[in-house]
C-alpha positions in Angstrom: -17.2 135.7 150.9 -19.1 132.5 151.5 -18.4 129.9 154.1 -16.9 126.7 152.8 -19.2 123.8 152.1 -19.4 120.7 154.3 -17.7 118.7 151.5 -14.7 121.1 151.7 -14.5 120.6 155.4 -14.3 116.9 155.1 -11.6 117.0 152.5 -9.2 118.9 154.8 -6.2 117.0 156.1 -6.4 115.7 159.7 -3.8 118.2 161.0 -5.6 121.1 159.5 -8.9 119.9 161.0 -7.3 119.9 164.4 -5.5 123.2 164.1 -8.1 125.3 162.1 -11.5 125.4 163.8 -14.7 126.2 162.0 -14.9 129.8 163.4 -11.6 130.6 161.7 -13.3 130.4 158.3 -15.9 133.0 159.3 -13.2 135.8 159.7 -10.1 134.3 158.0 -8.4 137.7 157.5 -8.4 138.4 161.3 -7.2 134.9 162.1 -4.4 135.1 159.6 -3.2 138.3 161.3 -3.4 136.7 164.8 -1.7 133.5 163.7 1.0 135.4 161.8 1.8 137.5 164.9 2.0 134.4 167.0 4.2 132.6 164.5 6.6 135.6 164.4 6.7 135.7 168.2 7.4 131.9 168.4 10.1 132.2 165.7 11.9 135.0 167.5 11.6 133.2 170.9 13.0 130.0 169.3 16.0 131.8 167.7 16.8 133.7 170.9 16.7 130.4 172.9 18.9 128.7 170.4 21.3 131.6 170.3 21.7 131.4 174.0 23.2 127.9 173.7 26.5 128.9 175.2 24.8 130.2 178.4 21.9 127.8 178.6 23.6 124.6 177.6 21.2 121.7 176.8 18.2 123.9 177.8 18.7 125.8 174.5 17.2 122.8 172.7 13.9 124.0 174.2 14.1 126.6 171.5 13.0 123.9 169.0 9.5 123.8 170.6 8.6 127.4 169.7 10.1 126.9 166.2 7.9 123.9 165.7 4.9 125.9 166.9 5.8 128.7 164.4 5.9 126.1 161.6 2.4 124.8 162.5 1.1 128.4 162.6 2.6 129.2 159.2 1.0 126.0 157.9 -2.5 127.1 159.1 -2.0 130.6 157.8 -1.1 129.2 154.3 -4.2 127.0 154.5 -6.5 129.9 155.4 -5.0 132.0 152.6 -5.6 129.2 150.2 -9.2 129.0 151.4 -9.7 132.7 150.8 -8.4 132.5 147.3 -10.6 129.5 146.4 
């Protein structure tokens, strides 16, 4: 598998340029696994916090933060997978 060209790196959206670093492209399969595990953890944590709304009150809204993090991680995983297939 070859590393992406410089032209490809310039064409990436700004959010992906901030979230996916150049070393992620050297071993994308490993980073996909790490990011998928982190996304799963964030999703579970967010759901648990939101499910605790009756006991936590307004603090349960903090569960939205890990869910947003999980969404960002899923986005980067999808981008890395697309890079592998290209």
